[in-house]
TIMI-768365 format. One record per residue (C-alpha): residue number from 1; residue in one letter; chain; x negated, y, z negated. Coordinates in pm, 1 decimal, padded with zeros to 6 digits. Last residue first. Layout:
ATOM  pos  code  unit        xx        yy        zz
ATOM  NUM     A     A         X         Y         Z
...
This chain:
ATOM  pos  code  unit        xx        yy        zz
ATOM  323     W     A  -00484.3   00359.0  -02366.6
ATOM  322     H     A  -00331.8   00609.1  -02139.5
ATOM  321     Y     A  -00611.5   00774.1  -01924.0
ATOM  320     Q     A  -00887.6   00520.4  -01859.8
ATOM  319     V     A  -00710.9   00187.9  -01912.4
ATOM  318     L     A  -00379.3   00326.4  -01769.1
ATOM  317     Y     A  -00554.7   00439.1  -01438.3
ATOM  316     E     A  -00709.5   00087.8  -01400.6
ATOM  315     L     A  -00356.8  -00050.3  -01440.1
ATOM  314     G     A  -00216.6   00177.3  -01164.0
ATOM  313     L     A  -00505.4   00101.5  -00940.9
ATOM  312     R     A  -00448.4  -00269.1  -00989.6
ATOM  311     S     A  -00080.3  -00210.0  -00920.6
ATOM  310     S     A  -00180.8  -00076.0  -00575.4
ATOM  309     F     A  -00389.5  -00377.1  -00487.0
ATOM  308     M     A  -00118.7  -00618.2  -00599.8
ATOM  307     V     A  -00248.8  -00852.8  -00893.8
ATOM  306     S     A  -00309.9  -01222.1  -00829.2
ATOM  305     C     A  -00200.0  -01451.4  -01120.4
ATOM  304     P     A  -00409.5  -01665.5  -01362.7
ATOM  303     E     A  -00244.6  -01961.7  -01541.1
ATOM  302     Q     A  -00283.2  -01956.7  -01911.9
ATOM  301     E     A  -00001.3  -01722.5  -02023.3
ATOM  300     G     A   00062.7  -01533.6  -02364.5
ATOM  299     P     A  -00028.0  -01194.9  -02223.9
ATOM  298     L     A  -00078.2  -01202.6  -01851.4
ATOM  297     L     A  -00399.6  -01332.0  -01717.9
ATOM  296     G     A  -00542.2  -01228.3  -01388.4
ATOM  295     Y     A  -00890.0  -01278.5  -01506.4
ATOM  294     E     A  -01066.9  -00937.1  -01504.2
ATOM  293     L     A  -00770.5  -00705.1  -01434.8
ATOM  292     L     A  -00517.4  -00895.9  -01653.7
ATOM  291     A     A  -00761.5  -00941.6  -01934.5
ATOM  290     E     A  -00850.1  -00560.7  -01904.2
ATOM  289     V     A  -00473.2  -00463.3  -01906.2
ATOM  288     E     A  -00428.0  -00685.4  -02230.4
ATOM  287     A     A  -00713.9  -00532.0  -02403.1
ATOM  286     K     A  -00604.3  -00181.3  -02321.6
ATOM  285     S     A  -00269.9  -00251.4  -02493.0
ATOM  284     R     A   00099.2  -00283.7  -02443.1
ATOM  283     I     A   00163.0  -00483.2  -02116.5
ATOM  282     R     A   00518.5  -00631.5  -02125.4
ATOM  281     V     A   00617.0  -00885.6  -01872.6
ATOM  280     L     A   00894.1  -00875.1  -01611.5
ATOM  279     Y     A   01069.4  -01154.2  -01440.0
ATOM  278     S     A   01147.7  -01311.8  -01106.6
ATOM  277     H     A   01098.5  -00971.0  -00952.3
ATOM  276     E     A   01272.1  -00774.6  -00670.9
ATOM  275     E     A   01620.0  -00847.7  -00784.9
ATOM  274     W     A   01561.2  -00767.2  -01141.9
ATOM  273     Q     A   01817.4  -00875.0  -01416.6
ATOM  272     G     A   01781.2  -00667.8  -01713.1
ATOM  271     S     A   01735.6  -00719.1  -02080.9
ATOM  270     Q     A   01359.9  -00670.9  -02154.9
ATOM  269     F     A   01307.7  -00373.4  -01926.7
ATOM  268     H     A   01582.1  -00174.2  -02101.8
ATOM  267     R     A   01456.5  -00317.1  -02449.4
ATOM  266     D     A   01125.1  -00138.1  -02390.3
ATOM  265     P     A   01266.6   00199.7  -02428.3
ATOM  264     M     A   01381.3   00416.9  -02121.1
ATOM  263     E     A   01325.0   00782.2  -02099.7
ATOM  262     T     A   01067.1   00728.7  -01824.2
ATOM  261     Q     A   00699.9   00867.6  -01791.6
ATOM  260     V     A   00602.1   00787.8  -01439.5
ATOM  259     V     A   00272.3   00685.7  -01304.8
ATOM  258     F     A   00248.8   00717.7  -00925.6
ATOM  257     V     A   00038.4   00521.2  -00664.1
ATOM  256     L     A   00061.1   00590.5  -00297.4
ATOM  255     D     A   00022.6   00251.6  -00114.2
ATOM  254     V     A  -00182.6   00114.9   00163.1
ATOM  253     E     A  -00182.5  -00128.8   00435.6
ATOM  252     G     A  -00497.1  -00231.7   00621.9
ATOM  251     T     A  -00430.5  -00600.9   00632.6
ATOM  250     I     A  -00790.7  -00711.4   00551.0
ATOM  249     P     A  -00896.3  -00426.0   00323.8
ATOM  248     N     A  -00572.4  -00417.5   00126.6
ATOM  247     G     A  -00497.5  -00075.2   00014.4
ATOM  246     S     A  -00510.7   00170.7  -00279.3
ATOM  245     M     A  -00406.1   00548.4  -00297.3
ATOM  244     G     A  -00431.8   00798.4  -00574.3
ATOM  243     V     A  -00290.4   00885.5  -00921.0
ATOM  242     F     A   00018.8   01096.7  -00847.7
ATOM  241     R     A   00157.0   01189.3  -01188.9
ATOM  240     T     A   00519.5   01210.2  -01267.9
ATOM  239     N     A   00710.4   01332.9  -01583.6
ATOM  238     T     A   00672.4   01705.7  -01603.9
ATOM  237     D     A   00557.1   01741.2  -01240.9
ATOM  236     D     A   00897.6   01604.1  -01101.3
ATOM  235     L     A   01064.2   01283.0  -01057.4
ATOM  234     T     A   01446.3   01289.1  -01104.8
ATOM  233     M     A   01574.4   01001.6  -01308.7
ATOM  232     A     A   01773.8   00686.8  -01275.2
ATOM  231     V     A   01592.8   00379.4  -01401.3
ATOM  230     N     A   01780.3   00051.1  -01274.9
ATOM  229     V     A   01463.2  -00158.7  -01250.8
ATOM  228     E     A   01427.4  -00221.1  -00881.5
ATOM  227     E     A   01680.2  -00002.4  -00702.1
ATOM  226     W     A   01660.3   00290.8  -00949.5
ATOM  225     L     A   01274.7   00309.2  -00960.8
ATOM  224     E     A   01257.1   00242.7  -00590.4
ATOM  223     R     A   01479.8   00547.1  -00514.9
ATOM  222     Q     A   01259.4   00776.1  -00724.2
ATOM  221     A     A   00929.2   00640.0  -00566.3
ATOM  220     D     A   01098.2   00707.5  -00222.8
ATOM  219     Q     A   01198.9   01062.8  -00336.7
ATOM  218     Y     A   00837.4   01128.1  -00447.1
ATOM  217     F     A   00699.6   00993.2  -00117.2
ATOM  216     N     A   00906.4   01240.1   00096.1
ATOM  215     I     A   00916.7   01204.6   00464.0
ATOM  214     D     A   01166.0   01492.0   00568.5
ATOM  213     Q     A   00882.1   01717.2   00685.0
ATOM  212     V     A   00761.1   01443.0   00931.5
ATOM  211     T     A   01081.0   01492.8   01134.2
ATOM  210     P     A   01087.8   01142.7   01301.8
ATOM  209     S     A   01175.5   01000.5   00957.7
ATOM  208     F     A   01015.7   00697.2   00790.8
ATOM  207     T     A   01097.5   00596.9   00430.4
ATOM  206     A     A   00794.3   00462.6   00234.1
ATOM  205     W     A   00773.5   00086.7   00189.6
ATOM  204     G     A   00856.4  -00044.3  -00162.2
ATOM  203     S     A   00721.9  -00078.5  -00513.2
ATOM  202     V     A   00794.1  -00115.7  -00880.0
ATOM  201     F     A   00507.9  -00299.5  -01062.2
ATOM  200     N     A   00345.2  -00597.3  -00903.8
ATOM  199     L     A   00213.2  -00933.2  -00987.1
ATOM  198     V     A   00202.8  -01151.3  -00676.2
ATOM  197     G     A   00437.9  -01449.6  -00671.9
ATOM  196     A     A   00598.8  -01348.2  -00343.1
ATOM  195     Y     A   00377.6  -01112.3  -00147.8
ATOM  194     D     A   00665.1  -00970.6   00066.3
ATOM  193     S     A   00996.9  -01048.1  -00114.8
ATOM  192     S     A   01253.6  -01319.9  -00111.2
ATOM  191     T     A   01044.1  -01539.3  -00346.8
ATOM  190     S     A   01043.9  -01270.0  -00615.9
ATOM  189     R     A   00746.2  -01066.6  -00691.0
ATOM  188     K     A   00597.4  -01147.7  -01032.1
ATOM  187     G     A   00647.2  -00876.0  -01268.3
ATOM  186     I     A   00484.3  -00573.4  -01455.3
ATOM  185     Y     A   00622.1  -00390.8  -01760.6
ATOM  184     V     A   00458.1  -00084.8  -01922.7
ATOM  183     N     A   00419.5   00027.5  -02281.2
ATOM  182     G     A   00422.5   00349.3  -02458.6
ATOM  181     D     A   00744.1   00287.9  -02666.7
ATOM  180     T     A   00919.4   00553.6  -02458.5
ATOM  179     T     A   00851.9   00326.3  -02164.9
ATOM  178     L     A   00583.7   00389.7  -01888.7
ATOM  177     P     A   00697.0   00313.7  -01527.9
ATOM  176     V     A   00417.7   00242.3  -01281.6
ATOM  175     V     A   00556.8   00326.9  -00936.8
ATOM  174     T     A   00410.3   00190.7  -00616.8
ATOM  173     V     A   00484.7   00351.4  -00280.3
ATOM  172     G     A   00434.9   00227.0   00060.7
ATOM  171     I     A   00236.0   00323.8   00367.8
ATOM  170     G     A   00188.4   00078.1   00668.7
ATOM  169     R     A  -00158.7   00061.0   00823.3
ATOM  168     A     A   00000.2  -00083.5   01139.2
ATOM  167     F     A  -00350.6  -00201.6   01255.8
ATOM  166     Y     A  -00502.0  -00162.5   01611.5
ATOM  165     T     A  -00709.5   00155.0   01510.9
ATOM  164     Y     A  -00788.1   00004.0   01169.9
ATOM  163     P     A  -01173.3  -00049.9   01196.5
ATOM  162     D     A  -01225.7   00299.7   01371.0
ATOM  161     Q     A  -01532.2   00370.1   01574.5
ATOM  160     Y     A  -01294.4   00366.1   01879.2
ATOM  159     T     A  -01398.6   00094.2   02109.3
ATOM  158     T     A  -01666.3  -00100.3   01922.8
ATOM  157     L     A  -01508.9  -00044.4   01581.9
ATOM  156     G     A  -01151.5  -00130.6   01688.6
ATOM  155     R     A  -01258.5  -00452.5   01836.6
ATOM  154     M     A  -01466.4  -00525.8   01535.4
ATOM  153     M     A  -01161.3  -00474.7   01317.4
ATOM  152     L     A  -00946.6  -00688.7   01545.3
ATOM  151     K     A  -01214.8  -00969.8   01491.9
ATOM  150     L     A  -01214.7  -00915.6   01120.2
ATOM  149     A     A  -00840.3  -00940.3   01117.2
ATOM  148     D     A  -00860.2  -01271.1   01325.6
ATOM  147     L     A  -01095.0  -01412.2   01065.5
ATOM  146     S     A  -00886.0  -01301.1   00770.6
ATOM  145     S     A  -00585.1  -01478.4   00928.3
ATOM  144     R     A  -00292.9  -01261.3   01046.3
ATOM  143     T     A   00013.1  -01284.2   00820.5
ATOM  142     M     A  -00005.0  -00943.1   00659.8
ATOM  141     D     A  -00103.8  -00765.6   00996.4
ATOM  140     L     A   00193.8  -00922.7   01177.9
ATOM  139     R     A   00423.4  -00820.4   00889.9
ATOM  138     C     A   00320.9  -00465.0   00931.7
ATOM  137     H     A   00379.7  -00484.2   01295.6
ATOM  136     P     A   00725.6  -00621.2   01236.4
ATOM  135     Y     A   00774.9  -00339.9   00973.5
ATOM  134     S     A   00716.9  -00074.3   01238.3
ATOM  133     T     A   00475.1   00216.0   01297.8
ATOM  132     P     A   00509.2   00587.1   01324.1
ATOM  131     G     A   00219.2   00830.6   01235.7
ATOM  130     V     A   00100.8   00997.9   00917.9
ATOM  129     E     A  -00157.8   01249.4   00809.8
ATOM  128     L     A  -00157.4   01320.8   00434.4
ATOM  127     T     A  -00184.7   01648.8   00258.7
ATOM  126     F     A  -00209.6   01689.1  -00113.3
ATOM  125     S     A  -00106.8   02032.2  -00280.8
ATOM  124     D     A  -00206.7   02128.2  -00640.4
ATOM  123     Q     A  -00528.2   02330.0  -00523.3
ATOM  122     C     A  -00576.3   02225.1  -00156.2
ATOM  121     R     A  -00634.7   01874.8  -00094.3
ATOM  120     S     A  -00692.2   01680.8   00221.6
ATOM  119     W     A  -00610.1   01350.1   00388.1
ATOM  118     F     A  -00688.4   01164.4   00710.7
ATOM  117     G     A  -00694.3   00785.8   00690.1
ATOM  116     T     A  -00979.8   00618.3   00508.7
ATOM  115     V     A  -01193.1   00342.2   00680.8
ATOM  114     G     A  -01211.4   00558.8   00989.3
ATOM  113     A     A  -00987.9   00732.4   01237.1
ATOM  112     G     A  -00674.6   00910.6   01088.5
ATOM  111     S     A  -00325.4   00808.4   01038.5
ATOM  110     W     A  -00160.2   00632.0   00755.5
ATOM  109     R     A   00156.9   00473.4   00898.4
ATOM  108     V     A   00522.8   00537.5   00812.5
ATOM  107     K     A   00784.1   00257.9   00883.6
ATOM  106     R     A   01065.4   00206.1   01137.8
ATOM  105     D     A   01232.5  -00118.9   01074.2
ATOM  104     D     A   01532.2   00057.3   00929.0
ATOM  103     Y     A   01777.8  -00226.7   00792.8
ATOM  102     S     A   02130.3  -00239.1   00900.0
ATOM  101     R     A   02420.3  -00256.3   00662.0
ATOM  100     P     A   02633.7  -00025.3   00876.7
ATOM   99     K     A   02438.4   00085.8   01196.1
ATOM   98     T     A   02205.5   00379.3   01172.2
ATOM   97     G     A   01925.0   00188.8   01006.5
ATOM   96     D     A   01669.8   00233.6   01293.1
ATOM   95     A     A   01661.6  -00127.4   01409.2
ATOM   94     L     A   01389.1  -00289.6   01607.0
ATOM   93     L     A   01402.5  -00551.9   01900.0
ATOM   92     G     A   01753.6  -00441.4   01987.8
ATOM   91     I     A   01684.6  -00313.8   02343.1
ATOM   90     R     A   01723.3   00051.0   02257.3
ATOM   89     I     A   01540.3   00024.4   01929.7
ATOM   88     Q     A   01230.0  -00128.1   02110.4
ATOM   87     P     A   01241.6   00163.7   02345.6
ATOM   86     N     A   01231.2   00402.6   02052.2
ATOM   85     I     A   00927.5   00263.2   01898.3
ATOM   84     V     A   00667.6   00218.1   02170.8
ATOM   83     A     A   00683.2   00509.9   02438.8
ATOM   82     E     A   00896.7   00763.8   02270.8
ATOM   81     L     A   00777.0   00720.7   01919.2
ATOM   80     Y     A   00425.8   00709.8   02029.7
ATOM   79     A     A   00456.5   01023.7   02231.6
ATOM   78     H     A   00617.3   01186.0   01926.4
ATOM   77     F     A   00337.0   01099.9   01682.1
ATOM   76     Q     A   00025.7   01091.1   01924.1
ATOM   75     T     A  -00068.1   00742.9   02011.3
ATOM   74     D     A  -00093.2   00783.7   02385.9
ATOM   73     L     A  -00148.9   00424.1   02469.2
ATOM   72     P     A  -00459.4   00242.3   02600.6
ATOM   71     E     A  -00383.3  -00078.2   02819.8
ATOM   70     D     A  -00578.6  -00383.6   02698.4
ATOM   69     N     A  -00311.4  -00536.3   02473.5
ATOM   68     L     A  -00296.3  -00452.1   02100.3
ATOM   67     N     A  -00193.1  -00096.4   02191.3
ATOM   66     Q     A  -00348.0   00150.1   01953.6
ATOM   65     S     A  -00190.2   00242.8   01625.1
ATOM   64     G     A   00033.6   00545.4   01578.7
ATOM   63     H     A  -00095.8   00895.6   01535.9
ATOM   62     G     A  -00075.1   01202.8   01324.6
ATOM   61     E     A   00197.3   01451.8   01242.4
ATOM   60     R     A   00148.4   01622.2   00893.3
ATOM   59     V     A   00264.6   01514.8   00544.5
ATOM   58     Q     A   00290.0   01714.7   00225.9
ATOM   57     I     A   00249.6   01587.8  -00130.1
ATOM   56     R     A   00309.0   01840.8  -00414.9
ATOM   55     T     A   00210.7   01796.3  -00784.7
ATOM   54     V     A  -00170.1   01732.6  -00757.9
ATOM   53     G     A  -00338.3   01807.9  -01084.3
ATOM   52     A     A  -00580.4   01510.3  -01073.2
ATOM   51     V     A  -00597.5   01397.5  -00701.5
ATOM   50     E     A  -00961.7   01317.3  -00649.4
ATOM   49     D     A  -01003.3   01208.1  -01029.4
ATOM   48     P     A  -00728.9   00951.2  -00978.2
ATOM   47     H     A  -00909.4   00780.6  -00690.8
ATOM   46     I     A  -00836.2   00778.2  -00323.9
ATOM   45     L     A  -00935.1   00474.7  -00115.1
ATOM   44     H     A  -00922.4   00199.5  -00377.9
ATOM   43     L     A  -00990.4  -00126.7  -00190.6
ATOM   42     F     A  -00803.8  -00447.2  -00291.4
ATOM   41     D     A  -00796.2  -00795.5  -00179.2
ATOM   40     R     A  -01167.2  -00873.5  -00261.9
ATOM   39     G     A  -01353.9  -01128.5  -00071.8
ATOM   38     A     A  -01684.6  -00985.2  -00206.6
ATOM   37     I     A  -01830.7  -00930.6   00139.7
ATOM   36     L     A  -01498.2  -00771.8   00264.1
ATOM   35     A     A  -01486.6  -00538.2  -00048.1
ATOM   34     E     A  -01848.6  -00428.8  -00014.5
ATOM   33     S     A  -01816.8  -00367.3   00356.7
ATOM   32     L     A  -01509.2  -00152.3   00290.0
ATOM   31     A     A  -01693.3   00060.1   00017.3
ATOM   30     K     A  -01992.5   00085.3   00247.1
ATOM   29     G     A  -01776.6   00212.6   00522.2
ATOM   28     Q     A  -01640.3   00484.1   00299.6
ATOM   27     P     A  -01743.2   00738.9   00561.9
ATOM   26     L     A  -01878.5   00555.5   00856.1
ATOM   25     D     A  -02244.2   00478.7   00934.4
ATOM   24     A     A  -02266.9   00125.6   00790.1
ATOM   23     L     A  -01924.8   00013.0   00919.0
ATOM   22     Y     A  -02074.1  -00118.9   01235.1
ATOM   21     T     A  -02318.0  -00354.8   01050.4
ATOM   20     V     A  -02045.8  -00461.3   00813.2
ATOM   19     V     A  -01834.9  -00555.6   01116.8
ATOM   18     K     A  -02117.7  -00763.5   01266.0
ATOM   17     E     A  -02190.7  -00947.7   00947.2
ATOM   16     Q     A  -01816.2  -01026.3   00887.9
ATOM   15     C     A  -01814.7  -01181.0   01238.2
ATOM   14     A     A  -02113.3  -01398.3   01171.5
ATOM   13     L     A  -01960.7  -01500.7   00828.8
ATOM   12     Y     A  -01638.2  -01594.9   00991.0
ATOM   11     E     A  -01797.8  -01793.3   01265.2
ATOM   10     P     A  -02038.8  -01972.5   01026.7
ATOM    9     T     A  -01737.7  -02080.5   00818.7
ATOM    8     Q     A  -01704.4  -01969.2   00453.8
ATOM    7     C     A  -01391.6  -01748.1   00497.9
ATOM    6     L     A  -01216.8  -02044.9   00655.9
ATOM    5     L     A  -01242.9  -02227.9   00316.9
ATOM    4     S     A  -01067.6  -01933.5   00137.3
ATOM    3     E     A  -00801.9  -01935.1   00402.9
ATOM    2     L     A  -00736.5  -02314.9   00354.8
ATOM    1     M     A  -00718.9  -02276.0  -00013.8
């Protein structure tokens, strides 16, 4: 409530107007402007029709974010690792997952100046430009106020013509598992997760590697399926479709979205205990999806819920191509 009231203040509206003005000439600047003006928490950046038939996702070295302080950085992939990420690992501010039971704070960043990071497509191959970032930086973006986010966008636009140059732009994966009964299950994020209480499918951060060829979003999606809903399967072009990328216009974070045909019936998702979700709810028709997208209402429930940006893209895909 406090955040929504803040978005109506003269300072916020004046800052928003400046950002919108600067975005006018940027590719997809209009889309970001419309999302900011409407107060939407999602922005679909790559749509299903743009990646139809893609069966291979490649990555190439890009850039990290610019320094939040005034001293400009060399943000090239390995220069950023050596100047920013690795020193924090050496002094214990970040972990790289090499110690037993330790978490890897290194994350993958969508690189490329502008509203949309760099991507390209050639036949069945999709290429994404990535750089290094860290989970604490991603959390900083998620917890920053909308007003402060707009100010940071404005700083990036005036200095680098890039609204997200100072943002982590962390990349995650979201997986929409279809059951053999033709339905999907969505759940509320548990209290121990980022975005607690928000409706989401299977999701998680992409796994970073200093060797970009080892960054594999399909493997990340496969791992998340097993860890979150106990579905063990190998993802390939016979059972998995990459349907695009969606993000949060304020935080800058993005997810690759996959729809997967599993070999599990409904009862598998009805019987388990799920660490990442407080519970799962079945969605089984176009009408139920549309009620969720328009009003935030799950079947049989009266209280509206927020839907994660990437899950929204997955649901919109199901409306168009599944039901």
